[in-house]
C-alpha positions as CSV (number, residue, x, y, z in Angstrom):
1,M,-16.8,50.5,-27.2
2,T,-20.1,51.7,-28.6
3,P,-23.4,50.9,-26.6
4,F,-24.5,48.7,-29.6
5,R,-21.5,46.6,-29.3
6,I,-21.8,46.2,-25.6
7,L,-25.4,45.0,-26.0
8,L,-24.3,42.5,-28.5
9,L,-21.6,41.1,-26.0
10,V,-24.2,40.9,-23.3
11,G,-26.6,39.1,-25.6
12,L,-23.8,36.7,-26.5
13,L,-23.1,35.9,-22.9
14,W,-26.7,35.3,-22.1
15,S,-27.2,33.0,-25.1
16,I,-24.1,31.0,-24.1
17,A,-25.5,30.6,-20.7
18,A,-28.9,29.8,-21.9
19,C,-27.6,27.2,-24.2
20,D,-25.7,25.4,-21.4
21,R,-28.6,25.5,-19.1
22,M,-30.8,23.7,-21.7
23,H,-28.4,20.9,-21.5
24,G,-29.3,20.3,-17.9
25,H,-25.6,20.8,-16.4
26,D,-25.3,22.8,-13.3
27,H,-21.9,24.0,-12.3
28,E,-23.2,24.8,-8.8
29,S,-23.4,21.1,-8.0
30,G,-19.7,21.0,-7.3
31,G,-18.4,24.5,-6.8
32,H,-14.6,25.2,-7.4
33,R,-12.5,25.5,-4.3
34,H,-9.4,27.6,-4.3
35,G,-6.3,27.9,-2.1
36,D,-4.4,25.4,-0.2
37,D,-7.1,22.9,0.2
38,A,-6.2,21.4,-3.1
39,H,-3.1,20.0,-1.8
40,D,-5.1,17.7,0.4
41,H,-5.3,15.4,-2.6
42,H,-1.7,15.4,-3.8
43,D,1.8,15.7,-2.3
44,D,4.2,17.9,-4.5
45,G,1.6,20.0,-6.4
46,A,0.8,20.2,-10.1
47,S,2.7,22.5,-12.5
48,G,-0.3,24.7,-12.8
49,D,-2.9,26.3,-10.6
50,D,-4.6,23.4,-8.6
51,H,-7.8,24.0,-6.8
52,G,-10.2,21.8,-4.9
53,H,-13.6,21.2,-6.2
54,G,-16.9,20.4,-4.3
55,G,-17.1,17.3,-6.3
56,G,-13.4,16.5,-6.7
57,V,-10.0,17.7,-7.8
58,V,-9.5,20.6,-10.4
59,I,-6.2,21.1,-12.1
60,T,-5.0,23.7,-14.7
61,D,-1.8,22.9,-16.5
62,F,0.2,24.1,-19.5
63,S,2.3,22.5,-21.9
64,E,4.3,24.2,-24.8
65,A,1.2,23.5,-27.2
66,T,-1.9,22.9,-25.0
67,E,-3.7,24.0,-22.0
68,L,-5.2,21.2,-19.8
69,F,-8.3,21.8,-17.5
70,V,-9.3,18.7,-15.7
71,E,-11.8,17.8,-13.0
72,F,-12.2,14.4,-11.3
73,P,-13.2,12.8,-8.1
74,P,-10.5,11.6,-5.6
75,L,-9.1,8.3,-6.7
76,A,-10.1,5.1,-4.8
77,V,-9.3,1.3,-5.5
78,G,-12.0,-0.2,-7.6
79,R,-14.0,2.9,-8.1
80,A,-14.6,4.3,-11.6
81,S,-13.4,8.0,-11.6
82,E,-14.3,9.9,-14.8
83,F,-11.9,12.6,-15.8
84,A,-13.5,15.7,-17.5
85,A,-10.3,16.9,-19.3
86,H,-10.7,20.1,-21.4
87,L,-7.9,20.6,-23.8
88,T,-7.1,23.7,-25.7
89,R,-4.6,24.6,-28.4
90,L,-2.4,27.4,-27.2
91,D,-1.8,28.7,-30.8
92,S,-5.3,29.4,-31.5
93,F,-7.2,28.9,-28.2
94,E,-9.6,26.5,-29.9
95,P,-10.7,23.1,-28.4
96,I,-9.0,20.1,-29.5
97,A,-11.6,17.8,-31.1
98,A,-9.5,14.9,-32.3
99,G,-6.7,12.4,-31.1
100,E,-6.3,10.3,-28.0
101,L,-5.8,11.1,-24.4
102,V,-3.7,8.8,-22.3
103,V,-3.8,9.0,-18.4
104,R,-1.1,7.3,-16.5
105,L,-0.8,6.5,-12.7
106,A,2.8,5.6,-11.9
107,G,5.2,5.4,-8.9
108,G,4.4,5.0,-5.3
109,G,5.7,1.5,-5.2
110,A,2.7,0.1,-7.4
111,P,2.6,-1.0,-10.9
112,E,1.9,1.6,-13.7
113,E,-1.7,1.8,-14.7
114,V,-2.9,3.3,-18.1
115,F,-6.4,4.6,-19.1
116,T,-7.3,6.1,-22.4
117,A,-10.1,7.9,-24.2
118,R,-11.0,9.5,-27.6
119,P,-12.9,12.8,-27.8
120,S,-16.4,13.0,-26.3
121,G,-19.3,14.4,-28.1
122,I,-18.3,17.9,-27.1
123,P,-15.3,19.2,-28.9
124,G,-12.4,19.9,-26.6
125,I,-13.5,17.5,-23.7
126,F,-12.1,13.9,-23.2
127,R,-13.6,11.6,-20.7
128,P,-11.2,8.9,-19.7
129,V,-12.3,6.6,-16.8
130,A,-9.9,5.5,-14.3
131,I,-10.4,2.4,-12.1
132,P,-7.2,2.3,-10.0
133,G,-6.2,-1.2,-8.8
134,H,-3.6,-0.3,-6.4
135,A,-3.8,2.1,-3.2
136,G,-1.0,4.2,-2.1
137,A,0.4,7.8,-1.8
138,G,2.7,9.5,-4.2
139,R,1.1,8.2,-7.5
140,R,2.3,10.4,-10.2
141,L,-0.5,11.4,-12.5
142,T,0.3,12.4,-16.2
143,F,-1.7,13.1,-19.3
144,E,-0.4,12.6,-22.8
145,L,-2.3,13.9,-25.8
146,Y,-1.6,12.6,-29.3
147,T,-3.3,14.2,-32.4
148,G,-2.4,14.5,-35.9
149,D,-0.3,17.6,-35.4
150,V,0.0,17.9,-31.5
151,I,1.9,15.7,-29.0
152,A,1.5,17.2,-25.5
153,F,2.6,16.0,-22.1
154,H,1.1,17.2,-18.8
155,D,2.8,16.0,-15.5
156,V,0.3,17.4,-12.9
157,G,2.1,15.9,-9.7
158,T,1.5,13.2,-7.3
159,Y,-1.9,12.1,-5.8
160,Q,-3.1,9.5,-3.3
161,V,-5.2,6.6,-4.3
162,F,-7.3,5.7,-1.4
163,A,-8.2,2.1,-0.2
164,T,-11.9,2.7,-0.2
165,A,-14.4,5.2,-1.8
166,A,-15.4,6.3,1.7
167,E,-11.9,7.4,2.6
168,A,-11.5,9.3,-0.8
169,D,-14.8,11.2,-0.3
170,A,-13.9,12.1,3.3
171,S,-10.7,13.7,2.0
172,L,-12.8,16.5,0.2
173,P,-12.9,19.8,1.9
174,Q,-16.2,20.9,2.9
175,D,-16.1,24.7,2.7
176,E,-15.8,26.6,-0.6
177,D,-13.5,29.6,-1.0
178,D,-14.4,31.1,-4.5
179,A,-16.0,34.4,-3.3
180,G,-14.9,37.1,-5.6
181,L,-13.9,34.9,-8.5
182,I,-15.6,35.3,-11.8
183,P,-16.7,32.1,-13.5
184,F,-16.1,31.9,-17.4
185,L,-16.2,28.5,-18.4
186,K,-14.2,26.7,-21.1
187,E,-17.2,26.1,-23.1
188,Q,-18.0,29.8,-23.2
189,Q,-14.3,30.6,-24.0
190,W,-14.3,28.2,-27.0
191,R,-17.3,30.1,-28.5
192,V,-15.7,33.5,-28.5
193,D,-12.5,35.3,-29.4
194,F,-10.7,34.5,-26.1
195,A,-7.0,33.9,-25.2
196,T,-4.7,34.0,-22.2
197,A,-1.2,35.3,-21.8
198,E,1.5,34.8,-19.1
199,V,2.9,37.9,-17.2
200,E,6.3,38.3,-18.5
201,Q,9.3,40.4,-17.4
202,R,9.9,42.8,-20.3
203,T,12.1,45.7,-21.2
204,L,10.0,48.6,-22.4
205,S,10.5,52.2,-23.3
206,A,8.3,55.3,-22.8
207,S,7.2,57.1,-26.0
208,V,5.6,60.5,-27.1
209,A,2.7,60.8,-29.4
210,A,3.2,62.4,-32.8
211,P,1.2,62.7,-36.0
212,A,3.1,61.2,-38.9
213,I,2.9,60.4,-42.6
214,L,4.3,57.5,-44.6
215,T,6.3,58.4,-47.7
216,P,8.4,56.4,-50.1
217,A,12.1,56.1,-49.5
218,P,14.5,58.1,-51.8
219,G,14.4,56.5,-55.3
220,G,11.0,54.9,-54.7
221,D,8.9,57.8,-56.2
222,A,9.2,58.8,-59.8
223,T,7.1,61.0,-62.1
224,L,7.5,60.4,-65.8
225,P,7.2,63.5,-67.9
226,A,6.4,63.8,-71.5
227,P,9.6,64.0,-73.5
228,A,8.1,66.1,-76.3
229,D,4.8,67.6,-77.5
230,G,2.7,64.8,-79.0
231,I,0.1,62.2,-78.7
232,L,0.1,59.5,-76.0
233,L,-0.3,56.1,-77.4
234,A,-0.8,52.6,-75.6
235,E,2.0,50.1,-75.6
236,G,0.5,47.0,-77.0
237,E,-3.3,46.2,-76.8
238,R,-3.8,47.6,-73.2
239,F,-3.1,50.9,-71.8
240,A,-1.4,51.0,-68.4
241,D,-3.7,51.3,-65.3
242,I,-3.5,52.5,-61.7
243,G,-2.1,49.8,-59.5
244,D,-0.3,47.9,-62.2
245,A,2.9,46.5,-61.1
246,V,5.9,47.7,-63.3
247,E,9.6,46.8,-63.6
248,R,12.4,49.1,-63.9
249,G,12.9,50.0,-67.6
250,Q,9.4,48.6,-68.6
251,I,7.7,50.6,-71.4
252,L,4.4,52.1,-70.0
253,A,3.4,53.9,-73.2
254,R,4.6,55.8,-76.3
255,L,4.5,59.2,-77.5
256,A,4.1,60.2,-81.1
257,P,5.6,63.6,-81.1
258,R,4.3,66.6,-83.0
259,L,6.4,67.8,-85.9
260,G,7.7,71.3,-85.4
261,G,9.2,74.3,-87.6
262,E,9.5,73.5,-91.2
263,Q,9.5,69.8,-90.8
264,D,6.9,67.5,-92.0
265,Y,6.4,63.8,-92.6
266,A,7.1,63.8,-96.3
267,G,10.3,65.9,-95.8
268,I,11.6,63.7,-93.1
269,V,10.9,60.6,-95.2
270,A,12.6,62.3,-98.3
271,A,15.6,63.1,-96.2
272,A,16.0,59.4,-95.0
273,E,15.6,58.1,-98.5
274,A,18.2,60.7,-99.7
275,A,20.6,59.6,-97.2
276,Q,20.0,55.9,-98.1
277,A,20.7,56.8,-101.8
278,A,23.9,58.6,-100.9
279,L,25.1,55.6,-98.8
280,D,24.3,53.3,-101.6
281,A,26.3,55.3,-104.0
282,A,29.2,56.0,-101.7
283,Q,29.8,52.3,-100.9
284,P,30.6,51.1,-104.5
285,D,32.5,54.3,-105.2
286,R,34.8,53.7,-102.2
287,G,35.3,50.1,-103.6
288,R,36.1,51.2,-107.1
289,V,38.8,53.7,-105.7
290,E,40.3,51.0,-103.7
291,R,40.9,48.9,-106.8
292,L,42.3,51.9,-108.8
293,L,44.6,52.7,-106.0
294,A,45.9,49.1,-106.1
295,D,46.5,49.6,-109.8
296,G,48.5,52.9,-109.2
297,A,45.7,54.7,-111.0
298,V,44.7,57.2,-108.3
299,S,46.3,58.8,-105.3
300,A,45.8,57.8,-101.6
301,R,44.1,61.1,-101.0
302,R,41.4,60.1,-103.5
303,L,40.7,57.0,-101.3
304,E,40.5,59.0,-98.1
305,Q,37.9,61.2,-99.9
306,A,35.8,58.2,-100.9
307,R,35.9,56.8,-97.4
308,A,34.8,60.1,-95.9
309,A,31.9,60.5,-98.2
310,E,30.8,57.0,-97.2
311,R,30.9,57.8,-93.5
312,T,29.1,61.0,-94.0
313,A,26.3,59.2,-96.0
314,R,25.9,56.6,-93.1
315,A,25.7,59.2,-90.5
316,Q,23.0,61.2,-92.3
317,L,21.1,58.0,-92.9
318,Q,21.2,57.2,-89.1
319,A,20.1,60.6,-88.1
320,A,17.3,60.6,-90.6
321,N,16.0,57.2,-89.3
322,A,16.3,58.5,-85.6
323,R,13.9,61.4,-86.7
324,L,11.6,59.1,-88.6
325,T,11.3,56.0,-86.1
326,P,9.2,57.9,-83.5
327,I,6.7,58.6,-86.2
328,S,6.7,55.5,-88.5
329,G,7.7,53.0,-85.6
330,D,10.7,51.0,-84.6
331,A,11.9,47.8,-86.0
332,A,9.0,45.9,-84.4
333,G,6.5,48.3,-85.8
334,R,5.7,50.1,-82.6
335,T,5.0,53.8,-83.1
336,G,6.3,56.5,-80.9
337,V,8.9,57.4,-78.4
338,A,9.0,54.7,-75.6
339,I,8.0,56.1,-72.0
340,R,10.0,53.8,-69.6
341,S,9.8,53.5,-65.9
342,P,13.0,54.4,-64.1
343,V,12.0,52.4,-61.1
344,A,10.2,49.2,-60.2
345,G,6.9,49.6,-58.1
346,R,3.3,50.3,-59.0
347,I,1.6,53.0,-60.9
348,A,0.1,55.4,-58.3
349,H,-1.2,58.1,-60.7
350,I,-2.0,58.6,-64.4
351,A,-2.4,62.2,-65.4
352,V,-3.8,61.6,-69.0
353,G,-5.4,58.9,-70.9
354,V,-4.5,57.2,-74.1
355,G,-5.0,59.3,-77.2
356,A,-4.5,62.7,-75.3
357,Y,-2.2,65.5,-76.6
358,V,0.4,66.4,-74.2
359,N,3.1,69.1,-74.1
360,A,6.8,68.5,-73.5
361,G,7.4,68.2,-69.6
362,A,3.8,67.5,-68.8
363,P,3.7,64.7,-66.0
364,L,2.2,61.3,-67.5
365,F,2.7,58.7,-64.8
366,R,3.8,58.4,-61.1
367,I,5.5,55.2,-60.1
368,V,5.9,54.4,-56.2
369,D,8.0,51.7,-54.8
370,A,6.3,51.0,-51.4
371,S,8.5,47.9,-50.4
372,T,10.4,50.5,-48.2
373,L,8.8,53.4,-46.5
374,R,9.7,56.4,-44.2
375,L,7.6,57.4,-41.2
376,Q,8.0,61.2,-41.0
377,A,6.7,62.1,-37.5
378,D,6.2,65.7,-36.1
379,V,7.1,65.6,-32.4
380,A,5.5,68.5,-30.5
381,E,7.9,71.0,-29.2
382,I,6.9,70.5,-25.7
383,D,7.9,66.7,-26.1
384,A,11.2,67.5,-27.9
385,V,13.2,68.1,-24.8
386,G,14.1,64.6,-23.9
387,L,13.9,63.2,-27.5
388,G,17.6,62.5,-27.8
389,L,18.2,59.9,-30.6
390,P,15.1,57.6,-30.6
391,S,15.7,54.1,-31.7
392,S,12.2,53.2,-33.1
393,A,8.5,54.1,-33.3
394,W,5.2,52.4,-33.4
395,F,2.0,53.5,-35.1
396,H,-1.4,52.7,-36.4
397,A,-3.4,53.9,-39.3
398,A,-6.5,55.8,-39.0
399,G,-9.6,53.5,-38.2
400,S,-7.3,50.6,-37.3
401,D,-6.3,49.3,-33.8
402,H,-3.4,47.2,-35.3
403,L,-0.1,48.5,-34.2
404,F,3.0,48.3,-36.3
405,D,6.5,48.5,-34.9
406,T,9.3,49.8,-36.9
407,A,11.8,47.9,-34.8
408,A,10.1,44.6,-36.0
409,A,10.6,45.7,-39.8
410,D,14.3,46.4,-40.1
411,G,13.6,49.9,-39.0
412,R,16.3,52.5,-38.6
413,L,16.4,56.1,-37.6
414,V,17.1,58.4,-40.5
415,A,17.0,61.8,-38.9
416,A,16.0,63.5,-35.7
417,G,15.6,67.2,-36.5
418,A,17.9,69.7,-34.6
419,A,15.5,72.6,-35.2
420,V,12.0,73.3,-34.3
421,D,9.8,74.2,-37.4
422,P,8.8,78.0,-36.9
423,V,5.3,77.4,-38.2
424,K,4.3,74.0,-36.8
425,R,6.3,74.2,-33.8
426,T,7.3,70.5,-34.1
427,V,10.5,68.6,-34.6
428,P,10.8,66.1,-37.6
429,V,11.8,62.5,-36.8
430,V,12.2,60.1,-39.6
431,F,12.4,56.2,-39.6
432,E,12.9,54.0,-42.6
433,F,11.4,50.5,-42.6
434,T,10.5,47.6,-44.6
435,N,6.8,47.5,-45.6
436,P,5.7,44.0,-45.1
437,A,3.7,42.6,-48.1
438,N,3.1,46.3,-49.0
439,A,0.5,46.6,-46.1
440,F,0.8,50.4,-45.9
441,R,0.5,53.0,-48.7
442,A,2.7,55.9,-49.3
443,G,1.0,59.1,-48.3
444,M,-1.1,57.5,-45.4
445,S,-1.5,59.6,-42.3
446,V,-0.9,57.6,-39.2
447,Q,-0.8,58.2,-35.4
448,A,2.7,57.4,-34.2
449,R,4.6,57.2,-30.8
450,V,8.3,57.8,-30.8
451,R,10.2,55.9,-28.3
452,T,12.2,58.1,-25.8
453,G,14.0,58.0,-22.5
454,P,15.6,55.0,-20.8
455,A,14.2,51.5,-21.0
456,M,12.7,49.9,-17.8
457,T,12.2,46.4,-16.9
458,L,9.0,45.3,-15.2
459,P,6.1,42.8,-15.5
460,A,4.2,43.2,-18.8
461,V,0.8,42.1,-20.2
462,P,-0.7,42.6,-23.6
463,A,-2.5,46.0,-23.8
464,S,-5.7,44.1,-24.8
465,A,-5.7,42.5,-21.3
466,V,-6.5,45.8,-19.6
467,V,-10.1,46.9,-19.2
468,D,-11.1,50.3,-18.1
469,D,-13.6,49.6,-15.2
470,A,-15.1,52.9,-14.1
471,G,-11.9,54.7,-14.5
472,Q,-9.6,52.1,-13.2
473,P,-7.4,49.9,-15.2
474,V,-8.2,46.2,-14.4
475,V,-7.0,42.9,-15.6
476,F,-8.5,39.4,-15.0
477,V,-5.9,36.9,-13.5
478,M,-6.5,33.1,-13.7
479,A,-7.4,31.3,-10.6
480,D,-8.0,28.2,-12.7
481,A,-8.9,27.9,-16.4
482,E,-12.6,28.6,-15.6
483,H,-12.3,31.3,-12.7
484,W,-10.8,34.6,-12.8
485,E,-9.8,37.3,-10.2
486,R,-10.4,40.9,-11.0
487,R,-7.2,43.0,-10.3
488,V,-6.8,46.6,-10.1
489,V,-3.3,47.4,-11.6
490,R,-1.0,50.3,-12.0
491,I,0.3,50.9,-15.5
492,A,3.9,52.5,-15.8
493,V,4.4,52.5,-19.5
494,R,2.6,51.4,-22.8
495,D,5.2,50.2,-25.4
496,A,3.4,49.3,-28.6
497,D,0.8,46.5,-27.7
498,V,2.5,45.8,-24.3
499,V,1.9,47.6,-21.1
500,G,4.3,47.5,-18.1
501,I,2.6,47.2,-14.7
502,T,4.2,48.2,-11.4
503,D,1.5,46.8,-9.0
504,G,-1.3,44.3,-9.4
505,V,0.3,41.3,-11.1
506,E,3.1,39.0,-10.7
507,V,5.5,37.4,-13.3
508,G,4.2,33.9,-14.1
509,E,0.5,34.6,-13.5
510,R,-1.8,34.4,-16.5
511,V,-4.3,37.1,-17.6
512,V,-7.1,37.2,-20.1
513,S,-5.5,38.8,-23.2
514,R,-8.4,38.4,-25.7
515,G,-12.0,38.7,-24.4
516,A,-11.1,40.5,-21.3
517,Y,-14.2,42.7,-21.8
518,L,-16.5,39.5,-21.8
519,V,-15.1,38.5,-18.4
520,H,-15.8,42.0,-17.2
521,L,-19.4,41.6,-18.4
522,A,-19.7,38.2,-16.7
523,A,-18.4,39.7,-13.4
524,G,-21.7,41.8,-13.4
525,G,-24.0,38.9,-13.8
526,T,-22.2,35.9,-12.1
527,A,-25.5,34.4,-10.9
528,E,-26.6,33.7,-14.3
529,I,-23.7,33.9,-16.7
530,G,-21.6,31.5,-14.7
531,H,-24.1,28.7,-14.6
532,G,-24.0,25.8,-17.1
533,H,-21.2,23.4,-17.7
534,A,-21.2,20.8,-20.4
535,H,-19.5,18.0,-18.3
């Protein structure tokens, strides 16, 4: 990352923190508490990371569609407890700004109690107020979200409703345990490109780097030559252009051939007219001989001669018209020999322009079908020892960080060279794959990695989750939805946009997958950047 971009990111974090402070909210008034002290407020635990808070209970929970981060004071009969519920869409990690949130207290031998709220003035935050009417332990707390396109259910466990507010407040732990955690609040997350991902057990493969080029599949690249000497003409009102989509058999242009030898236009026209005249004479003559033969006036041999003369005249007329049509036009009045595309695709190159004189065999058009491409990778000789028969490869184009995996595009291995190129000292490996939406162009140079060796199964995170911190690979693990733990990890393998980790994270934990560098910057300025919470 360039110094300029780093300065922009730092400026963004400072502006977010400053904006929050202007609203007069101070996150320090009730610091997050982490660890077992959260269980003082409930019996069997929530389905997320639950942490005590200096001012109440903090819960992070996930449904299939949403993330819930909620803070609220311990519940007491007759006391109004406001829930600061932060709701985030997991498909985009944007705040949910519409709908209704339903909070239910049920079980524990008491009647069900329901509290609802619409969105607050801050997108993503709902503020239902609960005034419990029944005391008791083991009251199950659930949150239900209903919007136009999302229905989400969060069962966060069982909690005690105290008989008095004094008992509820006395249940709060007094000492904080958030040392070393990095605050990065929901309001900050919603304003930047931010996302989290669960650490999953994945089967990954090692790979070797190889420069590569993308080429059309066989039959997907055709160069159209001039069939004769002549002048290139447009087909219709518009001459073909680079990038035009063409169908197989489509006429791209026409060629008016140059007349060679002793031929000239007048002579060809005269030959066509003479052939027509001969046919016009042969047809009635054959009819007259047929009638004479019926009357017994001529022999059968004479009829055969008349019929042969008619066939010869017709053949001469067809040949004369064939020579005349490229010059004078076809039945639709179009002049010249049709130049047709032998394949479907797009025009990649035009060698000459309309009206140009070309020699027979000269290239006119290049048509490329890029719907299927081949990745031709040159694996270095030193890496070819364990190459075997690789199953797939992944690559990115120059200037782009987007990774493309041939395995995800019906890719197949075409060839893995058995010999080393004596000049380049490389082994060619070729994969064929479907080019989605023609995203790649034939002839592009790419940086590829060819998968080799046995697969390994281990905890994995997105490659974007790993930050280089002074030479150490680091990820940021969720303590709760607003606090993050810096972890040094040991990377065993990278497979496309996923990295396998042997030490530092556990399956089921969540890490920052987008925006990790912002959390890294926040770690260096916790005292300021962590302030401000729009509750």
